[in-house]
MIPARO-185950 format. One record per residue (C-alpha): residue number from 1; residue in three letters; x negated, y negated, z negated. Coordinates in Angstrom, 1 decimal, padded with zeros to 4 digits. Example, Ala and Ser with C-alpha at 12.3 -4.5 7.8 and 13.67 -1.06 7.14 Angstrom:
residues 2
{num=1 | residu=ala | xx=-012.3 | yy=004.5 | zz=-007.8}
{num=2 | residu=ser | xx=-013.7 | yy=001.1 | zz=-007.1}
//
This chain:
residues 296
{num=1 | residu=met | xx=000.0 | yy=000.0 | zz=000.0}
{num=2 | residu=arg | xx=-001.2 | yy=-003.5 | zz=000.8}
{num=3 | residu=phe | xx=-000.1 | yy=-006.6 | zz=-001.2}
{num=4 | residu=asp | xx=-001.6 | yy=-010.0 | zz=-000.6}
{num=5 | residu=phe | xx=-002.2 | yy=-012.6 | zz=-003.2}
{num=6 | residu=ile | xx=000.9 | yy=-014.5 | zz=-002.2}
{num=7 | residu=asp | xx=003.0 | yy=-011.3 | zz=-002.8}
{num=8 | residu=leu | xx=001.5 | yy=-010.9 | zz=-006.3}
{num=9 | residu=arg | xx=002.0 | yy=-014.6 | zz=-007.2}
{num=10 | residu=leu | xx=005.6 | yy=-014.4 | zz=-005.9}
{num=11 | residu=phe | xx=006.4 | yy=-011.3 | zz=-007.8}
{num=12 | residu=leu | xx=005.0 | yy=-012.7 | zz=-011.1}
{num=13 | residu=ala | xx=007.0 | yy=-016.0 | zz=-010.6}
{num=14 | residu=val | xx=010.2 | yy=-014.0 | zz=-010.0}
{num=15 | residu=val | xx=009.7 | yy=-011.9 | zz=-013.1}
{num=16 | residu=asp | xx=008.9 | yy=-014.9 | zz=-015.2}
{num=17 | residu=ala | xx=011.9 | yy=-016.9 | zz=-014.0}
{num=18 | residu=gly | xx=014.3 | yy=-013.9 | zz=-013.9}
{num=19 | residu=ser | xx=015.5 | yy=-015.3 | zz=-010.5}
{num=20 | residu=ile | xx=014.3 | yy=-014.9 | zz=-006.9}
{num=21 | residu=thr | xx=015.5 | yy=-018.4 | zz=-006.1}
{num=22 | residu=his | xx=013.5 | yy=-020.0 | zz=-008.9}
{num=23 | residu=gly | xx=010.5 | yy=-017.7 | zz=-008.3}
{num=24 | residu=ala | xx=010.4 | yy=-018.6 | zz=-004.7}
{num=25 | residu=ala | xx=010.6 | yy=-022.3 | zz=-005.5}
{num=26 | residu=ala | xx=007.7 | yy=-021.9 | zz=-008.0}
{num=27 | residu=val | xx=005.3 | yy=-020.6 | zz=-005.3}
{num=28 | residu=gly | xx=006.6 | yy=-022.9 | zz=-002.5}
{num=29 | residu=leu | xx=008.4 | yy=-020.3 | zz=-000.4}
{num=30 | residu=ser | xx=011.9 | yy=-020.5 | zz=001.0}
{num=31 | residu=leu | xx=014.5 | yy=-018.0 | zz=-000.4}
{num=32 | residu=pro | xx=014.7 | yy=-016.0 | zz=002.9}
{num=33 | residu=ala | xx=010.9 | yy=-015.8 | zz=003.1}
{num=34 | residu=ala | xx=010.6 | yy=-014.7 | zz=-000.5}
{num=35 | residu=ser | xx=013.4 | yy=-012.1 | zz=-000.2}
{num=36 | residu=glu | xx=011.8 | yy=-010.6 | zz=002.9}
{num=37 | residu=arg | xx=008.4 | yy=-010.4 | zz=001.1}
{num=38 | residu=leu | xx=010.0 | yy=-008.6 | zz=-001.9}
{num=39 | residu=arg | xx=011.9 | yy=-006.2 | zz=000.3}
{num=40 | residu=asp | xx=008.6 | yy=-005.4 | zz=002.2}
{num=41 | residu=met | xx=006.8 | yy=-004.9 | zz=-001.2}
{num=42 | residu=glu | xx=009.5 | yy=-002.3 | zz=-002.2}
{num=43 | residu=thr | xx=009.4 | yy=-000.6 | zz=001.2}
{num=44 | residu=thr | xx=005.6 | yy=-000.5 | zz=001.2}
{num=45 | residu=ser | xx=005.3 | yy=000.9 | zz=-002.3}
{num=46 | residu=gly | xx=008.2 | yy=003.3 | zz=-001.9}
{num=47 | residu=val | xx=009.7 | yy=002.4 | zz=-005.3}
{num=48 | residu=lys | xx=012.3 | yy=-000.1 | zz=-006.5}
{num=49 | residu=leu | xx=010.5 | yy=-003.0 | zz=-008.2}
{num=50 | residu=leu | xx=013.5 | yy=-005.2 | zz=-009.3}
{num=51 | residu=glu | xx=016.9 | yy=-004.7 | zz=-010.7}
{num=52 | residu=arg | xx=019.3 | yy=-007.2 | zz=-009.2}
{num=53 | residu=gly | xx=022.3 | yy=-008.4 | zz=-011.1}
{num=54 | residu=arg | xx=024.8 | yy=-011.2 | zz=-011.4}
{num=55 | residu=arg | xx=022.6 | yy=-012.9 | zz=-014.0}
{num=56 | residu=gly | xx=019.4 | yy=-012.6 | zz=-012.1}
{num=57 | residu=val | xx=016.7 | yy=-010.0 | zz=-011.7}
{num=58 | residu=ser | xx=014.5 | yy=-008.0 | zz=-014.1}
{num=59 | residu=pro | xx=011.6 | yy=-005.6 | zz=-013.3}
{num=60 | residu=thr | xx=012.0 | yy=-001.9 | zz=-013.2}
{num=61 | residu=asn | xx=009.4 | yy=000.3 | zz=-014.9}
{num=62 | residu=ala | xx=007.5 | yy=000.3 | zz=-011.7}
{num=63 | residu=gly | xx=007.9 | yy=-003.4 | zz=-011.5}
{num=64 | residu=glu | xx=006.5 | yy=-003.9 | zz=-015.0}
{num=65 | residu=ala | xx=003.5 | yy=-001.9 | zz=-014.0}
{num=66 | residu=leu | xx=003.0 | yy=-004.0 | zz=-010.9}
{num=67 | residu=ala | xx=003.5 | yy=-007.3 | zz=-012.9}
{num=68 | residu=his | xx=000.8 | yy=-006.1 | zz=-015.3}
{num=69 | residu=his | xx=-001.8 | yy=-005.5 | zz=-012.6}
{num=70 | residu=ala | xx=-000.7 | yy=-008.6 | zz=-010.7}
{num=71 | residu=ala | xx=-001.3 | yy=-010.6 | zz=-013.8}
{num=72 | residu=leu | xx=-004.8 | yy=-009.1 | zz=-014.2}
{num=73 | residu=val | xx=-005.6 | yy=-010.1 | zz=-010.6}
{num=74 | residu=gln | xx=-004.2 | yy=-013.6 | zz=-011.0}
{num=75 | residu=arg | xx=-006.1 | yy=-014.0 | zz=-014.3}
{num=76 | residu=gln | xx=-009.3 | yy=-012.9 | zz=-012.7}
{num=77 | residu=met | xx=-008.8 | yy=-015.4 | zz=-009.8}
{num=78 | residu=thr | xx=-008.0 | yy=-018.1 | zz=-012.3}
{num=79 | residu=gln | xx=-011.1 | yy=-017.3 | zz=-014.4}
{num=80 | residu=met | xx=-013.2 | yy=-017.4 | zz=-011.2}
{num=81 | residu=arg | xx=-011.8 | yy=-020.8 | zz=-010.3}
{num=82 | residu=gly | xx=-012.5 | yy=-022.0 | zz=-013.8}
{num=83 | residu=glu | xx=-016.1 | yy=-020.9 | zz=-013.8}
{num=84 | residu=leu | xx=-016.6 | yy=-022.4 | zz=-010.3}
{num=85 | residu=asp | xx=-015.2 | yy=-025.6 | zz=-011.7}
{num=86 | residu=glu | xx=-018.3 | yy=-025.9 | zz=-013.8}
{num=87 | residu=his | xx=-020.3 | yy=-026.1 | zz=-010.7}
{num=88 | residu=thr | xx=-018.0 | yy=-028.0 | zz=-008.3}
{num=89 | residu=lys | xx=-017.3 | yy=-031.6 | zz=-009.2}
{num=90 | residu=gly | xx=-013.7 | yy=-032.7 | zz=-008.7}
{num=91 | residu=leu | xx=-012.1 | yy=-029.2 | zz=-008.5}
{num=92 | residu=arg | xx=-008.9 | yy=-029.2 | zz=-010.4}
{num=93 | residu=thr | xx=-008.1 | yy=-026.4 | zz=-013.0}
{num=94 | residu=val | xx=-004.6 | yy=-025.5 | zz=-014.2}
{num=95 | residu=ile | xx=-004.0 | yy=-024.1 | zz=-017.7}
{num=96 | residu=arg | xx=-000.7 | yy=-022.3 | zz=-018.3}
{num=97 | residu=leu | xx=000.8 | yy=-023.1 | zz=-021.7}
{num=98 | residu=met | xx=004.1 | yy=-022.0 | zz=-023.2}
{num=99 | residu=ala | xx=005.7 | yy=-023.4 | zz=-026.4}
{num=100 | residu=pro | xx=009.1 | yy=-023.7 | zz=-028.1}
{num=101 | residu=thr | xx=011.3 | yy=-026.8 | zz=-028.0}
{num=102 | residu=ala | xx=010.1 | yy=-028.4 | zz=-031.3}
{num=103 | residu=val | xx=006.4 | yy=-027.9 | zz=-030.5}
{num=104 | residu=ile | xx=006.8 | yy=-029.5 | zz=-027.1}
{num=105 | residu=thr | xx=008.7 | yy=-032.6 | zz=-028.4}
{num=106 | residu=glu | xx=007.1 | yy=-033.1 | zz=-031.8}
{num=107 | residu=phe | xx=003.5 | yy=-031.9 | zz=-031.7}
{num=108 | residu=leu | xx=002.1 | yy=-031.3 | zz=-028.3}
{num=109 | residu=pro | xx=002.2 | yy=-034.9 | zz=-026.9}
{num=110 | residu=gly | xx=-000.2 | yy=-036.2 | zz=-029.5}
{num=111 | residu=arg | xx=-002.4 | yy=-033.1 | zz=-029.5}
{num=112 | residu=leu | xx=-002.7 | yy=-032.8 | zz=-025.7}
{num=113 | residu=ala | xx=-003.1 | yy=-036.5 | zz=-024.7}
{num=114 | residu=pro | xx=-006.7 | yy=-037.0 | zz=-026.0}
{num=115 | residu=trp | xx=-007.9 | yy=-033.7 | zz=-024.6}
{num=116 | residu=met | xx=-006.4 | yy=-034.3 | zz=-021.2}
{num=117 | residu=ala | xx=-007.8 | yy=-037.8 | zz=-021.1}
{num=118 | residu=ala | xx=-011.3 | yy=-036.4 | zz=-021.8}
{num=119 | residu=asn | xx=-010.8 | yy=-033.6 | zz=-019.1}
{num=120 | residu=pro | xx=-009.4 | yy=-035.5 | zz=-016.1}
{num=121 | residu=his | xx=-009.9 | yy=-032.5 | zz=-013.7}
{num=122 | residu=thr | xx=-007.7 | yy=-030.2 | zz=-015.8}
{num=123 | residu=asp | xx=-003.9 | yy=-030.1 | zz=-015.4}
{num=124 | residu=ile | xx=-001.5 | yy=-028.2 | zz=-017.7}
{num=125 | residu=asp | xx=001.5 | yy=-026.2 | zz=-016.6}
{num=126 | residu=leu | xx=003.7 | yy=-026.5 | zz=-019.7}
{num=127 | residu=lys | xx=006.8 | yy=-024.3 | zz=-020.0}
{num=128 | residu=glu | xx=009.4 | yy=-024.2 | zz=-022.7}
{num=129 | residu=arg | xx=010.2 | yy=-020.7 | zz=-023.9}
{num=130 | residu=gln | xx=011.4 | yy=-018.9 | zz=-027.1}
{num=131 | residu=ser | xx=008.6 | yy=-017.3 | zz=-029.1}
{num=132 | residu=ser | xx=009.6 | yy=-013.8 | zz=-028.2}
{num=133 | residu=glu | xx=009.4 | yy=-014.7 | zz=-024.5}
{num=134 | residu=ile | xx=006.0 | yy=-016.2 | zz=-025.0}
{num=135 | residu=val | xx=004.6 | yy=-013.1 | zz=-026.6}
{num=136 | residu=arg | xx=005.8 | yy=-011.0 | zz=-023.7}
{num=137 | residu=ala | xx=004.3 | yy=-013.5 | zz=-021.2}
{num=138 | residu=leu | xx=001.0 | yy=-013.4 | zz=-023.0}
{num=139 | residu=ser | xx=000.9 | yy=-009.6 | zz=-023.0}
{num=140 | residu=ala | xx=001.7 | yy=-009.6 | zz=-019.3}
{num=141 | residu=gly | xx=-000.8 | yy=-012.2 | zz=-018.5}
{num=142 | residu=leu | xx=001.8 | yy=-014.7 | zz=-017.3}
{num=143 | residu=thr | xx=000.4 | yy=-017.5 | zz=-019.5}
{num=144 | residu=asp | xx=-003.0 | yy=-018.4 | zz=-020.8}
{num=145 | residu=ile | xx=-002.1 | yy=-019.9 | zz=-024.2}
{num=146 | residu=gly | xx=001.1 | yy=-019.7 | zz=-026.2}
{num=147 | residu=ile | xx=002.3 | yy=-021.5 | zz=-029.3}
{num=148 | residu=ile | xx=004.8 | yy=-019.3 | zz=-031.3}
{num=149 | residu=ser | xx=006.6 | yy=-019.2 | zz=-034.5}
{num=150 | residu=asp | xx=006.0 | yy=-016.6 | zz=-037.3}
{num=151 | residu=thr | xx=009.4 | yy=-014.9 | zz=-036.6}
{num=152 | residu=val | xx=008.1 | yy=-012.5 | zz=-033.9}
{num=153 | residu=ser | xx=005.8 | yy=-009.5 | zz=-033.8}
{num=154 | residu=thr | xx=002.3 | yy=-010.3 | zz=-032.3}
{num=155 | residu=asp | xx=000.5 | yy=-007.0 | zz=-032.2}
{num=156 | residu=gly | xx=-002.6 | yy=-007.1 | zz=-030.1}
{num=157 | residu=leu | xx=-002.7 | yy=-010.9 | zz=-030.0}
{num=158 | residu=arg | xx=-004.9 | yy=-013.5 | zz=-031.8}
{num=159 | residu=leu | xx=-003.3 | yy=-016.2 | zz=-033.9}
{num=160 | residu=arg | xx=-004.6 | yy=-019.4 | zz=-035.5}
{num=161 | residu=pro | xx=-002.4 | yy=-021.9 | zz=-037.5}
{num=162 | residu=phe | xx=-001.1 | yy=-024.8 | zz=-035.5}
{num=163 | residu=ala | xx=001.7 | yy=-026.6 | zz=-037.4}
{num=164 | residu=ile | xx=004.7 | yy=-026.2 | zz=-039.8}
{num=165 | residu=asp | xx=008.1 | yy=-027.4 | zz=-038.6}
{num=166 | residu=gln | xx=011.1 | yy=-027.8 | zz=-041.0}
{num=167 | residu=leu | xx=014.6 | yy=-028.1 | zz=-039.5}
{num=168 | residu=val | xx=017.0 | yy=-030.5 | zz=-041.1}
{num=169 | residu=val | xx=020.6 | yy=-031.4 | zz=-040.7}
{num=170 | residu=val | xx=021.3 | yy=-035.1 | zz=-039.8}
{num=171 | residu=ala | xx=024.6 | yy=-036.8 | zz=-040.7}
{num=172 | residu=pro | xx=026.0 | yy=-040.4 | zz=-041.2}
{num=173 | residu=pro | xx=025.5 | yy=-041.8 | zz=-044.8}
{num=174 | residu=asp | xx=029.2 | yy=-041.4 | zz=-045.6}
{num=175 | residu=his | xx=029.2 | yy=-037.6 | zz=-044.9}
{num=176 | residu=ser | xx=029.9 | yy=-035.1 | zz=-047.6}
{num=177 | residu=leu | xx=026.3 | yy=-033.8 | zz=-047.2}
{num=178 | residu=ala | xx=024.8 | yy=-037.1 | zz=-048.2}
{num=179 | residu=gly | xx=023.0 | yy=-036.8 | zz=-051.5}
{num=180 | residu=arg | xx=022.4 | yy=-033.0 | zz=-051.1}
{num=181 | residu=arg | xx=018.8 | yy=-031.8 | zz=-050.9}
{num=182 | residu=lys | xx=019.5 | yy=-028.6 | zz=-048.9}
{num=183 | residu=val | xx=022.3 | yy=-026.7 | zz=-047.2}
{num=184 | residu=leu | xx=022.7 | yy=-023.2 | zz=-045.7}
{num=185 | residu=phe | xx=023.6 | yy=-023.0 | zz=-042.0}
{num=186 | residu=ala | xx=026.5 | yy=-020.7 | zz=-042.8}
{num=187 | residu=asp | xx=028.1 | yy=-023.4 | zz=-044.9}
{num=188 | residu=ile | xx=028.2 | yy=-026.0 | zz=-042.1}
{num=189 | residu=val | xx=028.8 | yy=-023.7 | zz=-039.1}
{num=190 | residu=his | xx=032.5 | yy=-024.8 | zz=-039.0}
{num=191 | residu=glu | xx=031.5 | yy=-028.5 | zz=-038.6}
{num=192 | residu=asn | xx=031.4 | yy=-030.5 | zz=-035.3}
{num=193 | residu=phe | xx=027.9 | yy=-030.6 | zz=-033.9}
{num=194 | residu=ile | xx=025.8 | yy=-032.5 | zz=-031.4}
{num=195 | residu=gly | xx=023.5 | yy=-030.1 | zz=-029.5}
{num=196 | residu=leu | xx=020.7 | yy=-030.1 | zz=-027.0}
{num=197 | residu=ala | xx=021.5 | yy=-029.9 | zz=-023.3}
{num=198 | residu=glu | xx=019.1 | yy=-026.9 | zz=-023.0}
{num=199 | residu=gly | xx=016.1 | yy=-025.4 | zz=-024.7}
{num=200 | residu=ala | xx=014.9 | yy=-022.5 | zz=-026.8}
{num=201 | residu=leu | xx=015.9 | yy=-024.2 | zz=-030.1}
{num=202 | residu=gln | xx=019.5 | yy=-024.6 | zz=-029.0}
{num=203 | residu=glu | xx=019.7 | yy=-021.0 | zz=-027.8}
{num=204 | residu=asn | xx=018.4 | yy=-020.0 | zz=-031.2}
{num=205 | residu=leu | xx=021.0 | yy=-022.1 | zz=-033.0}
{num=206 | residu=asp | xx=023.9 | yy=-020.7 | zz=-030.9}
{num=207 | residu=gly | xx=022.7 | yy=-017.2 | zz=-031.7}
{num=208 | residu=arg | xx=022.5 | yy=-018.0 | zz=-035.4}
{num=209 | residu=ala | xx=026.0 | yy=-019.3 | zz=-035.4}
{num=210 | residu=leu | xx=027.2 | yy=-016.0 | zz=-033.9}
{num=211 | residu=ile | xx=025.3 | yy=-014.1 | zz=-036.6}
{num=212 | residu=ala | xx=027.0 | yy=-016.3 | zz=-039.2}
{num=213 | residu=gly | xx=030.4 | yy=-015.3 | zz=-037.9}
{num=214 | residu=gly | xx=031.3 | yy=-018.3 | zz=-035.9}
{num=215 | residu=arg | xx=030.5 | yy=-020.4 | zz=-032.8}
{num=216 | residu=leu | xx=029.1 | yy=-023.9 | zz=-032.8}
{num=217 | residu=arg | xx=031.8 | yy=-026.5 | zz=-032.1}
{num=218 | residu=thr | xx=029.5 | yy=-028.6 | zz=-029.9}
{num=219 | residu=arg | xx=031.2 | yy=-031.9 | zz=-029.0}
{num=220 | residu=ile | xx=028.4 | yy=-033.1 | zz=-026.7}
{num=221 | residu=arg | xx=024.9 | yy=-032.1 | zz=-025.7}
{num=222 | residu=thr | xx=022.0 | yy=-034.6 | zz=-025.3}
{num=223 | residu=arg | xx=018.6 | yy=-034.1 | zz=-023.8}
{num=224 | residu=thr | xx=016.6 | yy=-035.3 | zz=-026.8}
{num=225 | residu=phe | xx=016.4 | yy=-035.0 | zz=-030.6}
{num=226 | residu=glu | xx=016.6 | yy=-038.8 | zz=-030.8}
{num=227 | residu=gly | xx=019.9 | yy=-038.7 | zz=-028.9}
{num=228 | residu=ile | xx=021.2 | yy=-036.2 | zz=-031.5}
{num=229 | residu=cys | xx=020.3 | yy=-038.6 | zz=-034.3}
{num=230 | residu=his | xx=022.0 | yy=-041.6 | zz=-032.6}
{num=231 | residu=met | xx=025.2 | yy=-039.6 | zz=-032.2}
{num=232 | residu=ala | xx=025.1 | yy=-038.3 | zz=-035.7}
{num=233 | residu=ala | xx=024.6 | yy=-041.8 | zz=-037.1}
{num=234 | residu=glu | xx=027.9 | yy=-042.8 | zz=-035.4}
{num=235 | residu=gly | xx=029.7 | yy=-039.9 | zz=-037.0}
{num=236 | residu=val | xx=030.2 | yy=-037.8 | zz=-033.8}
{num=237 | residu=gly | xx=029.1 | yy=-034.7 | zz=-035.6}
{num=238 | residu=leu | xx=026.1 | yy=-033.0 | zz=-037.3}
{num=239 | residu=gly | xx=022.8 | yy=-032.4 | zz=-035.7}
{num=240 | residu=ile | xx=019.9 | yy=-030.1 | zz=-036.4}
{num=241 | residu=val | xx=016.5 | yy=-031.6 | zz=-035.6}
{num=242 | residu=pro | xx=012.9 | yy=-031.3 | zz=-036.8}
{num=243 | residu=ala | xx=012.1 | yy=-033.2 | zz=-040.0}
{num=244 | residu=thr | xx=009.6 | yy=-035.3 | zz=-038.3}
{num=245 | residu=thr | xx=012.2 | yy=-036.6 | zz=-035.8}
{num=246 | residu=ala | xx=014.6 | yy=-037.3 | zz=-038.7}
{num=247 | residu=arg | xx=012.0 | yy=-039.3 | zz=-040.6}
{num=248 | residu=asn | xx=011.2 | yy=-041.4 | zz=-037.5}
{num=249 | residu=cys | xx=014.9 | yy=-042.0 | zz=-036.7}
{num=250 | residu=arg | xx=015.7 | yy=-043.1 | zz=-040.2}
{num=251 | residu=arg | xx=013.6 | yy=-046.2 | zz=-039.6}
{num=252 | residu=leu | xx=015.9 | yy=-047.2 | zz=-036.7}
{num=253 | residu=met | xx=019.4 | yy=-046.0 | zz=-037.7}
{num=254 | residu=lys | xx=021.5 | yy=-045.1 | zz=-040.6}
{num=255 | residu=ile | xx=021.4 | yy=-041.4 | zz=-041.1}
{num=256 | residu=val | xx=020.7 | yy=-039.0 | zz=-043.9}
{num=257 | residu=ser | xx=018.8 | yy=-035.7 | zz=-043.5}
{num=258 | residu=val | xx=019.3 | yy=-032.5 | zz=-045.5}
{num=259 | residu=arg | xx=016.9 | yy=-029.6 | zz=-045.5}
{num=260 | residu=leu | xx=018.2 | yy=-026.5 | zz=-043.8}
{num=261 | residu=ala | xx=017.6 | yy=-023.9 | zz=-046.5}
{num=262 | residu=asp | xx=017.7 | yy=-020.7 | zz=-044.4}
{num=263 | residu=asp | xx=014.3 | yy=-018.9 | zz=-044.1}
{num=264 | residu=trp | xx=014.3 | yy=-019.2 | zz=-040.3}
{num=265 | residu=ala | xx=014.6 | yy=-023.0 | zz=-040.5}
{num=266 | residu=thr | xx=011.0 | yy=-023.3 | zz=-041.8}
{num=267 | residu=arg | xx=008.8 | yy=-022.3 | zz=-038.9}
{num=268 | residu=arg | xx=005.0 | yy=-021.8 | zz=-039.0}
{num=269 | residu=phe | xx=003.6 | yy=-022.2 | zz=-035.5}
{num=270 | residu=ser | xx=000.4 | yy=-020.6 | zz=-034.4}
{num=271 | residu=val | xx=-001.8 | yy=-020.9 | zz=-031.3}
{num=272 | residu=cys | xx=-001.8 | yy=-017.5 | zz=-029.7}
{num=273 | residu=thr | xx=-004.0 | yy=-015.8 | zz=-027.0}
{num=274 | residu=arg | xx=-004.7 | yy=-012.3 | zz=-025.8}
{num=275 | residu=ala | xx=-006.9 | yy=-010.3 | zz=-028.2}
{num=276 | residu=glu | xx=-009.6 | yy=-009.6 | zz=-025.6}
{num=277 | residu=asp | xx=-010.1 | yy=-013.4 | zz=-025.4}
{num=278 | residu=asp | xx=-010.9 | yy=-013.3 | zz=-021.7}
{num=279 | residu=ile | xx=-009.4 | yy=-016.7 | zz=-020.8}
{num=280 | residu=phe | xx=-011.4 | yy=-018.9 | zz=-018.5}
{num=281 | residu=pro | xx=-013.6 | yy=-021.8 | zz=-019.9}
{num=282 | residu=ala | xx=-011.1 | yy=-024.7 | zz=-019.6}
{num=283 | residu=ala | xx=-008.3 | yy=-022.7 | zz=-021.4}
{num=284 | residu=arg | xx=-010.7 | yy=-021.6 | zz=-024.1}
{num=285 | residu=ala | xx=-011.8 | yy=-025.2 | zz=-024.7}
{num=286 | residu=leu | xx=-008.1 | yy=-026.3 | zz=-025.0}
{num=287 | residu=lys | xx=-007.4 | yy=-023.5 | zz=-027.4}
{num=288 | residu=glu | xx=-010.3 | yy=-024.5 | zz=-029.6}
{num=289 | residu=his | xx=-009.2 | yy=-028.1 | zz=-029.5}
{num=290 | residu=leu | xx=-005.7 | yy=-027.2 | zz=-030.6}
{num=291 | residu=met | xx=-007.0 | yy=-025.1 | zz=-033.4}
{num=292 | residu=arg | xx=-009.3 | yy=-027.9 | zz=-034.7}
{num=293 | residu=glu | xx=-006.4 | yy=-030.3 | zz=-035.1}
{num=294 | residu=pro | xx=-005.0 | yy=-030.8 | zz=-038.6}
{num=295 | residu=his | xx=-002.0 | yy=-028.6 | zz=-039.4}
{num=296 | residu=pro | xx=000.6 | yy=-030.7 | zz=-041.2}
//
């Protein structure tokens, strides 16, 4: 069987996105061209590589094996480009980084900015994912660095502390929660909420509501944590945001914040890489920078 590098890149992108359409767009191919390549790959290999369903696609056992080896090839190519970057002035390097919602909005801008300014020939492909997805992506070689919470199993991966994130409930000052120091999620799941338009944190909260025996009554969804705080200050509903966001917003608007007392609401984030530590030089340098930063 003969697969070229574009075939392997396409297959990894499709597996990562769970969608042929999005995977094709990620590698710059049209949907018909991508579909034809995938069909040819299955015909050439003689096995089914993808399960196709109404909600997207997922790899078969054979597809998972192909993704593993394709990731190894891609990682070796990326490592080669990274090492050549040390000898070729101006060559751009791309580091793949995955992190949850709160890390991307609250911690990474301040951590990444000085490093990227000092490394002008390195770009970062940043994707928002839940911690469990990040662990799978690291194991499959679909990302170079991940930042994950302590709620998932990380066998075979290396972790170093990154930051601690505490979720809080925000509400207007006249709400019945005002004056309380903490509250359990199950005690407020019946309230009206303001949610995020999308993201790993919102998916987690929606899932927690189902576990608690209810469904979040979300009146509106915004794109930012600051938007949630603005809505909460006007009495639209409750919001759940990182404590750092709530502290910043209290300087600008009238809201109260109450610590969410559930164990899962205090999240310890770690920088995570593959155990063999075979990432290319630029990614290794970024990892070391992230680990040197203070961990609030």
